[in-house]
N, C-alpha and C positions, 0 to 999 in steps of 0.2 A: 505603406504596409499592406500586406496581403489581406484578403478577405478573411481567411482563417484566423490570422492574428487578431484582427479587429473583433471577431466573434469571441475569441478567448478572452481578450481584455474586457469586453462588455460583460461576459459571464462572471469573470473574477470580480469586477466592480459590483455586480449585483450581489454576489455572495458576501463580499465585505460589507456592503450596505445593510443586508439583512442581518448579519451578525452584529453590526453596530446598533441596529434597531432593537435587538434582543438584549442589548447591554453587555454582550460578551466582548472581552478584550482579545483581539486576535494576536497580540504579542505574547500571550501565555501559552504553554503547552496545551494541545488539544487532545481530547479523547472522546470519541463518539460511539454510542452503542450501535448505531446504524448510520448509513449515509456517509460512507467514507469519502465521497466526492467532496463534501464541504470541508472536512478536516484536511484532506490531502491537498486540495486546491489552495486552501488558506496557508498551509505549511509551505507549499511550493512557492507561492507568491512572496511570503515573508522569509524565505530561505531558512526555515527552521529545521532542526534535527532533534534526535533523541525524544521523539514523541510516540507514546503508545496509542495506536489507532486501530479501531475495529471497523470492518466494512466488508464489501464484496465487490467483485469485478468480473469481467468476461475476459477469458484468455485471448489475447491478440496474437501472441506468438510464443511458441515453446522453443527455448534455447538449449544448446548442448549443456550437459552438466559441467560444473566447475569442479575439476578433479585435483586442483593444486591445493595442498594442505587439507583442511576439512572439506568433504564433498558437499556440494550444494546443487539441488535441482533448481533450475532458473527458468523463469517465464515472465512475460510481460502481461499485466492486467490493464484493461481499459476500465477505469473507475468512474469516469464521467465523459461526456462527449469530447472534451478537449484535454483530458488528463489521463496519462498512463503512469504506472509504477512498475519497476522491476522487482519481482519477488525472488529472494535468494533463500531457499529453504534447506537447512542443514540436514542432509540425509545420513550423516554419521550418527546423529542424535534422534532422528525421527524417521518414520517410514516415508518413502517417496509417494507422490500421488500417482497411482498406476493408471496408464492409459490416457493421461492428460493430453488434450488436443485443443486446437483453436476453436473458439466458440463456447467452451465449457465455462460454467460459472464456479467461482471459488470464493468462499468466505475467508476472512483472515483476521487475525489479531496479532500484532507484532510492533516492532519499533521502526518508525519511519526516519530515514536519513535523507536529507536534501541532496539533490544533484541537479545540474542544469538540464538533464534529460527527463526529469519528472520525479526522480527520487528512487530510493530502494527501501523495500520492506524486508526486514530480517528479524531474527529472534522469533521466528514462527514455530517454535518448538519449546519443549520443557528445558529448564536449566538444571542439570544434574547436581550442580554445586549450590543451588538455591540462592544465588546472589542477584538474579535478574528475574523480572516478571515472566512467567511462562506465557508463551504465545501458542498459536495453533493455526492450522488451515482446515477448512471444511470443504469436502469435495464428495459428491455423490452420496450424501447422507452420512459420511464418516468424518470424524475429527482426527487429524494427524498432528501429533505433538511429541 
């Protein structure tokens, strides 16, 4: 195994151990008011989806918009040293984050979906039909939803 994989496995083991010490069950859906790294790392390790997670990360890469069907602004957030998540923000329902660039910090609240590449954060906007929990992104002191 590579050194990077060993570090990631050790970090994940520590997170799981700390959660177990607090009496939290890691098999249940997670939602954290802060510290997305714990919830996302745990969800990633357990291959969980459909979790409402709040946190923040640093933009690692800004991707081209997805223009097929509903339009989405896409970027990758580094949420912990060994964990990234793809953000797919619906810009047909919410304003785009203007001037977003690598190194910017973005807060988020949305639904996490597991993938082998780290997962996807979506539903980072309001739901006009009222059937889903409203999500948001915070960037440069403004909330986008």
